[in-house]
C-alpha positions in Angstrom: 81.1 95.7 125.9 80.4 98.1 128.1 82.6 101.0 129.2 83.0 101.4 133.1 86.0 103.8 133.9 86.8 107.1 131.8 91.2 107.7 132.1 92.6 111.0 131.7 95.2 109.0 129.2 95.3 105.9 126.8 98.5 105.5 125.7 98.4 103.0 123.0 101.6 101.0 123.3 103.9 100.2 126.4 108.0 100.9 124.8 110.1 103.5 126.1 107.4 106.0 124.9 104.4 104.8 126.6 106.3 103.9 129.9 107.6 107.2 130.4 104.2 109.0 129.7 102.7 106.1 132.2 105.3 106.9 134.6 104.9 111.1 134.4 101.4 110.4 134.1 100.5 108.5 137.0 102.9 111.0 138.8 101.0 113.1 137.7 97.7 112.0 139.4 96.5 111.0 135.9 94.5 108.4 135.5 96.8 106.4 132.9 96.0 102.8 131.3 98.4 101.5 128.8 97.2 99.3 126.5 100.4 97.0 124.6 99.8 94.2 122.9 103.5 91.9 124.1 105.5 93.5 127.1 106.7 96.6 128.3 109.4 97.7 126.5 108.2 97.1 122.9 111.0 96.3 120.3 113.6 97.0 122.6 113.0 93.7 124.2 113.9 92.0 121.5 117.4 93.7 121.4 120.3 91.8 122.4 121.8 94.6 124.5 121.3 98.6 124.9 124.3 100.1 125.5 123.8 103.9 125.0 121.3 104.3 127.5 121.7 107.0 130.9 122.6 105.0 133.8 124.2 101.4 132.7 127.4 101.6 132.3 128.1 97.6 131.3 124.6 98.3 128.9 121.6 96.4 129.9 119.5 93.6 127.9 116.2 95.0 125.9 114.2 92.0 128.2 116.2 93.1 131.2 115.4 96.6 130.4 111.3 95.8 129.7 111.0 93.8 133.2 112.8 97.1 134.7 110.2 99.4 132.9 106.8 97.0 134.4 108.7 96.8 137.5 109.0 100.6 138.1 104.8 100.7 136.7 103.9 97.9 138.9 105.1 99.9 141.8 103.3 103.0 140.9 100.4 101.0 140.6 99.7 102.2 137.0 97.7 99.5 135.3 98.7 97.3 131.9 96.0 96.1 129.7 97.4 93.4 126.5 95.5 93.7 123.8 95.9 94.2 120.0 94.2 97.9 119.0 91.4 97.3 116.5 90.0 100.6 116.2 89.6 104.3 117.6 87.5 107.1 117.4 89.4 110.4 118.7 87.5 113.1 117.9 85.4 114.6 120.9 85.8 115.6 124.3 85.5 111.5 125.1 88.0 109.8 123.0 87.3 105.5 122.2 89.9 103.0 122.1 88.8 99.1 120.9 91.1 96.5 120.5 90.9 92.8 121.0 89.8 92.2 124.4 88.3 95.2 125.7 87.1 98.7 125.2 88.4 101.9 126.2 87.6 105.7 127.4 89.9 108.4 127.9 89.7 112.5 127.9 93.1 112.7 126.3 94.8 109.6 123.7 99.1 109.1 123.5 99.9 106.9 120.4 103.2 105.3 121.0 102.8 102.5 118.8 105.9 102.6 117.1 107.5 101.0 113.7 107.0 97.7 112.0 109.3 96.4 109.6 109.3 96.4 105.6 109.0 93.8 103.9 110.6 93.3 100.9 107.8 92.5 98.7 109.0 89.0 97.0 107.8 85.7 96.6 108.6 83.3 99.8 108.7 85.8 102.3 105.6 85.4 103.8 105.4 82.0 102.5 108.5 81.4 104.7 108.4 83.8 107.7 109.5 81.7 110.8 111.3 78.8 108.7 114.0 80.9 108.0 113.1 84.6 107.0 113.1 86.7 110.0 113.6 90.3 111.0 114.8 89.8 114.7 118.3 88.2 115.5 117.6 88.3 118.9 115.0 86.5 118.6 115.9 83.8 116.1 120.3 84.2 116.1 120.6 80.7 118.3 118.6 79.0 115.2 121.1 79.6 112.6 124.7 78.3 114.7 127.1 77.7 112.4 124.9 77.8 109.5 125.5 80.4 106.3 123.2 83.4 106.6 122.2 86.7 104.6 121.1 89.8 106.2 119.8 92.6 103.8 119.9 96.2 104.3 123.3 98.6 104.9 122.0 100.8 107.9 122.0 101.0 111.6 120.4 97.9 112.2 121.5 95.5 109.4 125.3 96.5 111.0 124.4 96.1 114.1 122.1 92.7 113.8 125.2 91.9 111.5 127.8 91.7 114.4 125.1 90.0 116.6 124.3 87.1 114.5 128.6 87.1 114.0 128.6 85.1 117.8 126.6 82.4 115.7 126.8 81.9 112.2 130.0 80.3 110.5 128.7 83.0 107.4 126.9 85.6 106.7 126.3 87.4 103.4 125.6 91.6 103.7 123.2 92.3 101.0 123.2 96.2 100.5 121.7 97.5 97.2 124.2 100.5 97.1 127.4 100.8 96.8 128.2 102.4 100.5 126.5 101.4 103.8 124.3 104.4 105.4 124.8 103.4 108.9 127.3 104.7 110.7 131.2 104.6 110.4 132.1 102.6 113.8 129.8 100.0 112.5 130.8 99.5 109.6 134.2 99.1 110.6 132.8 97.2 112.4 131.3 94.8 110.5 134.2 95.1 107.9 136.6 93.6 110.1 134.7 90.5 110.9 136.4 87.8 109.3 132.7 85.7 108.4 131.0 88.5 106.4 131.2 89.4 102.7 129.7 92.6 101.1 127.7 91.9 98.4 127.2 95.3 97.4 124.8 97.1 94.4 122.5 93.7 95.0 119.1 92.6 95.8 117.2 90.1 96.9 114.4 88.5 94.2 113.3 85.0 95.5 113.4 83.4 98.6 113.4 79.4 98.0 112.2 76.8 99.9 110.3 74.2 101.2 110.2 73.3 104.2 112.7 76.2 105.3 114.7 78.1 103.4 117.3 76.6 101.0 118.3 79.5 98.8 118.0 83.2 97.7 117.8 84.6 94.1 120.1 87.5 94.1 120.7 90.0 91.2 124.1 91.4 92.1 125.2 94.3 88.9 122.4 93.5 86.7 123.6 89.7 86.6 121.3 87.3 88.3 122.3 84.0 90.1 121.3 81.3 93.1 122.9 81.6 96.6 122.5 78.6 98.7 121.5 79.5 102.4 120.1 78.6 105.7 118.1 81.9 106.3 117.9 85.0 105.7 117.3 88.5 108.1 115.9 91.3 106.4 116.7 95.4 107.6 114.6 97.3 104.8 113.2 100.1 107.0 110.4 101.0 109.0 106.8 102.1 108.6 104.8 103.5 111.6 102.8 101.1 113.4 99.0 102.8 112.7 96.5 100.2 110.8 94.1 101.3 113.2 94.1 104.7 112.0 92.4 104.1 108.8 89.9 106.8 108.0 91.5 109.1 111.2 91.2 112.6 110.2 95.0 113.3 111.8 98.0 114.8 109.6 100.0 112.5 108.8 103.4 113.0 106.8 103.9 111.0 103.0 105.3 108.1 104.8 102.7 107.7 107.7 104.4 109.0 110.8 101.9 111.3 112.8 103.0 115.0 113.2 103.1 116.6 116.1 104.1 120.2 117.6 106.7 119.9 120.5 104.5 119.2 122.7 103.5 115.9 120.9 100.0 117.4 120.2 98.0 116.3 117.2 96.2 117.6 114.8 93.3 116.8 117.1 92.7 118.1 120.7 93.4 115.7 123.2 95.0 113.3 121.0 99.3 113.5 121.4 101.9 111.0 119.8 105.4 110.2 121.2 108.2 107.7 120.3 109.2 106.4 116.8 105.6 106.5 115.8 106.1 110.3 115.3 108.1 112.2 112.5 111.2 112.8 113.8 115.3 113.2 113.1 116.4 110.5 115.6 114.6 107.2 116.7 116.4 105.6 119.6 115.3 104.9 123.1 116.3 108.2 124.5 114.3 110.0 122.6 111.6 107.7 123.0 111.6 108.3 126.4 111.9 112.2 126.6 109.2 112.3 123.5 106.8 110.3 126.3 108.0 112.7 129.4 106.8 115.6 127.5 103.4 113.9 125.9 102.5 113.4 129.3 103.4 116.9 130.9 101.8 118.5 128.5 98.9 115.9 128.7 98.5 116.9 132.3 98.5 120.7 131.5 95.8 120.6 129.3 93.8 118.4 131.6 93.9 120.8 133.9 92.3 123.2 131.8 90.2 120.9 130.1 
């Protein structure tokens, strides 16, 4: 496919980092293109409520937040292209991004592709995905109204989603491989006060059973194997950077695959930036992703003025 235009900034990912970068870049007079495989807002759109973002005293629904971002970029006429990133060429003065429905060139590239959930890697997980195996409570909670489910994990995500799922499920087993949670203390208190939640400490899931849908789990608790009859399982076993398109790229990353940047969001390749959850950072939240996007776009603008 022929390339018709060279953009000042190609933005991979339309979550808070990418959307804010597009906002700042467009207002700075740059030609930008956001490439996103779903809808603007990224993964936050599948969250029930966003309660810790300034300006929304009563919170805001995740999908509503994404819609507001979309309207804001539309008002600025910042173009958004829907497609899956396949390959990137980052070296040289012109960068190239190829996706499932087009090929684009830019003077700079901002990688803001976020993260993906880790898999447990056990029998039945992939086979029953979407049939009782889920990684998104907001997406699938309604299917488990009055049912018995398991939530796997002990961090903020697992605890937050357990609270949300408590509005639907009759019984929730919260399975954690350690003897204490890693999530915030206020979340721990909230979960432990829920009458339908039973915490299974020092426990792992070894197999997911079912034919057309999940029917039971094999779990190992304190060294003992047993079966647990459930209707579904929600897995929150950590995350990994969403960068399969970087295979073979000479971009410096840490041991977990997160992109290394400086405080201007510059990576090890000139003209390539990273923002949001995909980069190595202390805190991964919507507000820090948005800040990253603003910094990256400003840095790109400065770079291009001396291009």
